[in-house]
N, C-alpha and C positions, 0 to 999 in steps of 0.2 A: 526882559528888563533892560532899560537903556544903560549905556556904558557909564554915564555920570552917576546915575542912581546906584548902579552896581558898585562903583568905587566908593560912594558915600556910605552905603549900607554894609558892605562886606570888606572891601579892601582897606579903607581908611582906618577902621578900628584895629585891623590886623597889623597894618604898618605902624600904627601908634603903639601897639603892644610891643612889637619888635624893637622899635626905637627906645621905648622905655626900658626894655631888658638890656639893650646894648649900653644905654646910659648908666644903668645900675652896675653893669659889669665893669664899665670904664671907671666909674667913680670908686668902686670897690677895689679895683686893681691899683688905682692911684693911692688910695688910703693905705693899702697893704704895704706899698713901697715906702710910704712916709712913716708909718706907724710901727713897723717891725723893730726899729731901734729902741722903741719904748719898752718892748719885751726884754731886750738886752739890758736896758737900764734897770728894770725891776730885779732881774737876776743878779746883776753886778752889785746893786745896793744890798741885796740880801747876803751876798758873799762878803761884802765890805763890813757888814755888821756882825759877821761870824754866825749868822743864823744857819747858813748851809755852807758846806765846802764846795758844792757844785750841784749840777743837776741837768736834766734834759726836759725841754719843753717840746711837745708835739701837738699840732693842731691839724684836724682833718675833717673830711666829710665822708659820706658813704662810698664815694668813688675813689678817693685818693688822699694822700697826705699833702697838706697845704703849707705847713711850716714845721721844721724839725731842726733843733739846734742844741748842742751840748755846751755846758758852761763849767768853768772852774776845774776842780780836782776830784778824783775818785774817792778820796777819804780825807780825814783831817790831818794826816801826816804832811809835814812841809814838803817832803820829797815824793809825795804821791803822784802817780801818772795823771795826765790831763783826762778829764772826763770825756768819754767818747759817746757818740750817739747810740752805739750798740752796747752800752754798759748794762749789766744785769743788776737789778735792784730787788731788795727785799721789799715787797709791796705791802707787807703787814696786813691790815684789815681789808685791803682790796681783795684778799683771798675770799672773803665772804661773798663777793659778787662776781668774781672771775672763776671761782671753782665751786663753792658750795651751793650757792643759789641756783646756777644753771643746772647743776647735777640733780638737785631736788626737783626742779621744774621739769627736767627731761624725764625723770622717773614718773612724775605725775602725768606727763604727756603720753607716756607709753602705758599708762594704766597700772603700773607696778605699785604705786602708792597713791594716796589722795591727800591733797592739802587739808582736807577736812577730817583726815584720820585723827582720832585721839592719840596723843603722844603715847598713851599707855598701850596702844596696839603694838608699837615697836619697842617700847620699854616697859615690859610687864613689871619691872622692878619698881615702877612708880605707881602701880595700881594700889588703890586703897590708901594712898598717901596724900589725898586732897588735890590730886593733879588731873582728875578725870575730865575737867572742862578745858584743859589745855590742848590745842590742836597744833598740827604741824605748821599751819599758817601763822600761829602766834609766835612760834620760834623764829620764823622768817621776818616778822615785823617787830620783834622785840616787845611784844605785848603779852608774854607768857606769865609775867609776875615773878619770874626767876631773877635772882641776882648772882653776880660772880662770887666764886668761892675759891679758896686755895686747893690745890690738888696734891695728892700723895705722890711722892716720887717712886714708890714701890709699884703701884698699879694706878696710874693717873686716870685712865678712862673709867675704871670701876669707881674711883673716888669721885669723879665728876657725876656719874649717875647716882651714886649713893648720896652725894651732896644735894643734887636736885630733888631727890626723893625726900630727904630729911627736912629741907627748908620749907618754911611757911610762905605761901604766895603773898606777895605784896600788892594790894590793890585788886581791882576787878580784872579778870582775864579779858583781854581784847581792848580795854580802855586805858590801862596804865602803860605808858611807854617808858621803858627803862633799858637803855642800850647795855647789853650784857654778852660777853664772849661765850658764856656757857650755852646760850641758845644755839650757837653755831658749832660748838664742840659736840653737842648732842646730834645736830643735823649731820655732821660728818660720820658719826657712828651709825646713824640711820641709813646712810648710803651703803655702808658696809653690811649692815644687817639685811637690807633689801636686795643687794646684788651679790654679796659674797666677796666683793672687791673693795679694797681701801679707796678713799677719796682720790688720792693722787693718781692711781691707775685708771679709775673710772673717768676722771676729768681728762686725762691724757688721751684716752681712746675716743671719748665722746666729743671733745672740743679741740684740744691743742693740736693733735695730729691732723685732723681734717681741715682745720683752719690755717695750717702752716705756721703755727706758733712754736718754732723749733727751739727757742731759748726759754720757754716757760716750763717750770718744773718746781717741785717742792725741794728737791736736792740738786742744786745746780752743779754741773760737772766742771764748768770752766770758772773756778773761783777767782782766777786772776782777772776776770772781767767784772767781778762783782764790786758794786759800790759798798763802801764801809758803813756800818751802823754802830752805834755806841750802846753798850749794855754793861752796867756795873763797872764802869770806867775801863771797859775793854772795847777794842775795835774789832768787830766781827766781819768776816768776809765769807759769804756763802752759808752762814749759819743763822738761823732765825733770831732776830732780836728779841722776840716775845718769849718770855720765860716759860709760860704755860705750854707754848708750842714746843719748846725744846724738851720739856718734860714728856710730852706726847710723842716724842721721837722725830720731830720735825715735820710731821704731817698732821694738820689740824684743820677744823672747819673755819676757824676764825683768823688764822695767820699761818705764815710759813711758805707762801708761794713766792717764787722769784720770777721776774720777767723783764724784758726790755720794753722800752716805749714803743718800738716798732711792732712787737708782738701784741701789746695791749691795743694798739691802733687797729689791728686786724679784728680783735674782739669787738671793739667799738663800731667798726664798719659793719660787722655782722648784725649788731643790735639795731643800727640805723636801717639796715636792709631787711629787717623782719625775719632774721634767723638764717640768712644765707650769706655766703661770701664767695664770689668768683665761681658761682654755679654749684657750690657745695652747701647743702642745707643741714644745719645741726640742730635747729629748733624750729617748730612751727610758728607761723606768724601769730596765731592766737596765744601761744605760749609767751612770746615776747610782749604782746599786749597785756597779758595777765600779770607778767612780772613787773611791768612798769606802770600799772594802773594804781591810782591813789587809794591808800587805806588810812583812815583817819583815827587818831587817838588823842588823848588829853582834851576831849571836848572839841576836837577839830583843829586844835592849834599845832599839832604835829601831823605831818603827812609823810608816809613812807610808801615805797613800793614793796614788793616781796624781795627782801634783801637790800634793795636799792634805797637810797635816801632821796626825798623830793623836797621837803621843806621841814626842817627841824633845827635844833641847836647845832647840828653838825653840817649844815648846808653852806658853809663858807665858800666852797669852790664854785657855787652857782654864780657868784659875782653879781654884776648889774648888766642886764642885757639879754640873758638867756630867759626863755619863756617859762611859764608855770608848769608846763608838761615836761620840762627837762629833769634829769635825774643823774645821780652820781654817787660817789663814796670817797672817803678819805682813808689814809693809813697812817698810823702813828710814826712810822719811819720817815715821813715827809712826802708821802705819795698822795695823789688824788686824780680822780677822773670825773669829768662832767660831760654829759651827752644831751643834746637838744634836738629832738626830731623836728621841731617847728622850724628851725633855721638850718637843719642838716649840718650840724657842727658838733665836734667834740674837742675837748682839750685835755691833755694828759700832762701832769707835772710830777716828775720823779726827782727827788733830791737826796743828797747825802746830808741829812739833818745833823746839826751840831748842838743846837740849844733846844732842849725839850721843855723847859719851864716857860718859854715865851710862846705860849699857845696862841695868843692874840696875833703875834707877829707872823707866825707861819700861816695862820688862817687868812690874814690880810694879804700875804703874798699869793695864796691860792685864789682868793677872790679877785685880786687885781689882775692876775694873769688871765683869768676867765673873762673878766670885763673887757680887757683888751682883745681877747680872742673873739668875743661877740661883736665888738666894734669893727674889727678888721676883717673878719672872715664870715661873720654870721649873717649872710644874705638870706632873708626869709625865702622859704621854698617857693612861694607864689611868684617871686620875681623871676624864677627860672621856668615857670609854667606858661606856655603860650596860651592865649585866650582861645577858647573853643567856640566855633560858630556853626550853627546848624544851617540847613539848606532852605529854610523857609524865606 
């Protein structure tokens, strides 16, 4: 092959691809430098409206952290210390996807349970109570037909099981989406029944320890680093905001986990890397794929993963710019995570939330932060992939 033909056929497309990649990287870097103050502005405005006392924003990809910054104060008290990047937050319902869901999926991966197990296999108390059609998978996708109930302070877990057994299912199992903490309260008990270990111990050994998530736990030791939450006009530090979780002793499948943004970033990087982080595998690739595959309910108008949210009334943190295969979750305390494999980007927002009635405002903050994260850092994966040429 002549040199000019070789250049035209093989080298010119490759050089064009390289130049395109370099241009994309240059433009992205320039945009990051210019647009990061817009994140500051969003957080400062939220604090100015007394929506939050402070918070931490962290954005990253499977390889590293791209942006990390703390804002405001640790609690609503005027003399509260400044928020630090390593502040420990009550992540509330993020517990569902950082503790309970991966624990259930790991047990399924190991063959110790099946997602298609009838719930009555693990809860014989529900047998003969009209719950035979409910599968473990239905608990994970909030399509069990169960609704939340109050718990007894005497024996809260027993009252949860008895309440699940006694209530009549609403709608058709598998098609009615109804977000209910009870589903995940039962899943945490399933972990204990399948392993003999409580959820906090199982998650610590299976995930947090091997992933190096040193500050993630259900009972945080360093309460002085904890961001404050408000419950019944009290400010809590290191104690779960969720009342049902407190009834259950601070360890529950739906709430109670505490973590730093940096620790959560390690979990997000593991998810983007297909179950591994820095050479340590905690989940199989197929398990991560199964966890984040779409499950449809409400006639296809609600899309959930297993535990994770994809497209539903709770999807505010997706914002504008993340792909349809992105997934995440929110927490009542003011926390959220959104992960996009298509752009290799994740965004974590942890806040010390002050105003709980302004749901639209906190959701707008979540969405706006994610929209900026997608604009600034969400370079599609294909921009980073060199074109492949064969030898023909």
